[in-house]
N, C-alpha and C positions, 0 to 999 in steps of 0.2 A: 551528592550521589547520582550518577547518571543511570538512566534505566533503559530497558529495551523490552518492550511489551508488558511493561509494569510489572515483571517477575520479581526484581530486586525489592522493589517496594512491598508487593505482597509477602515477600519472604520475611522482611523486617516488621510487618503488621501481623505475622503469625508464628511460625516456627522459630524465627530470630529476633522476636520482639525485644529481647533483652539487649540487642546490639543497636536498636533504634534511638536509645538515649543519646547517643553522641552525634547524631545526624541533625544538622541544623536546616537542611533544605536538599532539594534534588532538582533534576532535569528529565525530560522523558521525551524521546524522539520519534515513537511510533504512533501510528494512528489508533491501533489496538490499545496501546499502553494508555494514552490519553483517555479512551473511553472508560477504561478500568478505573483510572484515578479520579475521573469525574463522579463516577458511581460512589466511590469510597468518599469523596468529598460530600456527596448527597446524602450519604448514610451517617455523616459526622464521625467517620472512624479515622481520617487521614490525620496523621500525627505530626506532620511537618510540610511546610509549603513546597510547592513544585512548579517548576517553570515548564509549560508545555510547548517545548521545542518544536514538535511537529506542526504546531499551529503557525510557525513563522512563515511568511510568504516565501522568504528564501530558502525554506527547507521543502514544505510539500509541493509547491509549484515546481521544483526543479528536481530534488532527489526522488520524490514519489512518481512524479509524471515522466520526467525524461530518464532518470536512472533506472526505475522499476520497468518502464516502457521498454528500453533497450535490453536490459539484463535478462529480463523474462523471456523475450523472444530469442535471445542468444541461447538460454538454457533449453529452450524447447528444441532449437535446431541443433545444438550439440548432441542432444540426448538421442534424436531421432534422425537427423539428416532430412527432415522433411522439407517439401518446397511448399511455402506458404501461399504463393501466388495461386489464385483460383479456388483455394479452399475456403470453407465456411468455418469461421472462427468465432465461438461463442465465448463472451468475456462476461463473467458474472460479477455485477457491481459497476458503478460508475463514479467511484470516489476518484481521488488524485492518481493512485496508482492505476486503476483500470483505465481512466482516460489515457494515460500514456500507453498502457498495452493497446488499447483499441486503435489509437493513432497510428502506431508503429506497424501494427498488425495491417491496417488500412493501406499504409504507406508501401507495404511489401506485396500488395497486390491481394490481400485476404479479403473475403466478404464478411464483414463484422456484423454479429449479432450481439446486442447487450441485454442483459437481464437485470431488473432492479426491482426495489421494493418501495424507493422513495420517488413519488410522482414528479419532484423538481428535478432530480437527477435523470429520472427517466426522459423528462421533457428535453433537458438539454442534450442527452444522447441522440434524440431524434432529430433536433435541430442541428446537430453536428454531422448529420447525414448518416447515422447508423440505424438499423433496424432494431426494434425493442419489442420484446414479448416475454411471457413467463417461461421459466426453464422447462417445464414439460412441453411446451410448443417448440422451444429451440432444439430439445434433445433429438429428435429424429433427424433434424436438418444439419447438425454440426459434424464438422470432421475433426476439430479440435476444440476443446474445452479447457478454459483457464479460469480459475476462482481467485478473487483478491477482494474478498469482503470484510474478514475478520469475524465471520460468524461460523457456527458448525452445520455440517451436513447441508451444505448449498447445492451440492450434487448428491442425491439420494437413492433410496432404492427405487422409488417411483420414476427416476430419470434412467438408470442404467439400462432397464428393459427396453427403453424407448430408441437407445443409440444405435447407430449405424455399426456394422461389423467393421472393426479395425479402428474405431474412434480413439483419438488421444486425448488423455485427461491429465491436467497438470495443475498445480496450485502455486499461487505466487503471493498469497496473504496469510498472515497469522500462523497457525500451525498446521500439521497434517490432520487437521479435524474437518477442513472444509469439504473434503471429499469423504463420504462415509465408507471408509475402506472395509470396516467389518462387515457391512451390508454387502458390499460389493463381493467380498469373499463368500459369504454365505449364499450368495446367488450364483456361485460360480462351481464347475466341475473340478475338484481336486484342488491341488496347489497351483499358484501363478507360475507361468514359464517365464523365465528370464530370456528375452530375445535380444535384448542389447545391454549394455553396461547399466544404463538408468531407465530401463523400460521393462516393466513386469507385466505379463500379457495374462488376464483373466479370461478364461472361456465360461460364458454363462451357460446355464442349463438349457437355456434356448437356443444356444449355438453362436451367439455374437461373441466377438473378441473385443475386450476393452483393455487399451493399453494404458496402464498408470505409470506416470513418469516421475522418476525421483521419490519413489516411496510416498508421494503426495505431500512431500516437504516442500520447501521454499525452492521452486526450480532454478531460480537465478542462482542460488547457492549451491544447490546439490549437483547440478550438472553444469555450472558455469562458476564464474568468479565474482558474481555480485556487481555492483554499480562501479563504473569507473571512478578513479580518484578524482577526476575533475568535475565531478557532480558532487561527490561525497565532501569535498572541501567545505562547501558552503554549511552543510550539516553539522560538520565538526566545529566550524568557526561559531555556529550559533551555540552549540554546547558549551565551548570554552567561555565565551562572552556571557551566555545566560548562567554559567556556574559562578563566573566573577560577580555577576549582579547579584546572585544569590548570597555569596558569602558577604556582600557588602550590605545587603538589606534584610537577610533573613529574620534577623531578630525584631524587626519591625512588621513583618508579614504574619498573617494569620495562616493557619495550617489548610490552605486552599490551593486550587490549580490556577495559574497565572499564565496569561499570554506573554510571549516575548515582547518586550519593550520596542515600540516602533523605531526608536533610534538604533537599536541594536540590528533589526532587520535592515534598515536603510545602510547602515555601516557595512554590513555584509555584501550588500548588493554593490555598493560603492567599491569595496575591495576587489569583488569578483570582476567588475568591469575593467578595472585598473590592470588586474592580472591578465586580462584577456586583451589588453592594449585598446579598449574601446573608450572613446571620449563622448561625453554628452553635452548638451547646452545647460547653461544657467540662466535664471531669470534676471532680467535687468531690474533696477530699483523702480522704474516705472511700471514694469509688468507686476512686480509684487504690489505695488500701490494699488493697481487695477484690480487685482485678484482678491485684495483685502477690502475694497470699497464696494459700497451699493448704490452710490448716487448715480454712476454711469452704467450705460447700457439700455437695452430695450425694456 
């Protein structure tokens, strides 16, 4: 049973628990879904084993980073026709999706600020060349804000009032809860004005205009076409091979969350390289022997 954001699994454990009896296992390919499933595992309520496809290197390092990075900016540009060069772009979070967004925004000439709650990810963002600061500090500086954290109220009441007049606010993670839209509405004068197909303009009681893109939903789907097929193919290959693995092994697995077997990850990477016409080296028997030994070397 494949899952997205853990919704199907959640449904089978609550409203449709009657249908869970026939499920032998599942796969999950989103960051948020894996977080939810691990929480269910920790609480001891998970009823069947799940392979966390999102944890495969050939999934999150490519789909999340390159797919989300490109499609998110595609959505922002389609919705607004904004020029990214020279703009200050605030990226909330520095997981794999946010890494891709920050990288692509920087590559198009944006001055990127990253906000984080994890010191390791924040340190990585600093060493990748980005400015890192709390959202309250970034709020007055940003021209464009993009959330991709998987959490709620990442941009909240305390941030809206600090933003520049005309700021663009978009979401590329989870659902339309990362931006606190009810609070934005409560701070505004009257109803939002639709200024473009995917742009709702809220005028705060203090006078600033905040432009919400795609109703706060995933901007790469709301205003664009999502990831290109040439990066999703690896995710779907992981789903298919992990489903096959689950079908073959579910009976011997406990109801836990499992990582994608390394051999599946390697096979997906091999197939992708072959499809791209890329060849790589192979170790010689002498090299394999050297790497497996401890007698030689300094």
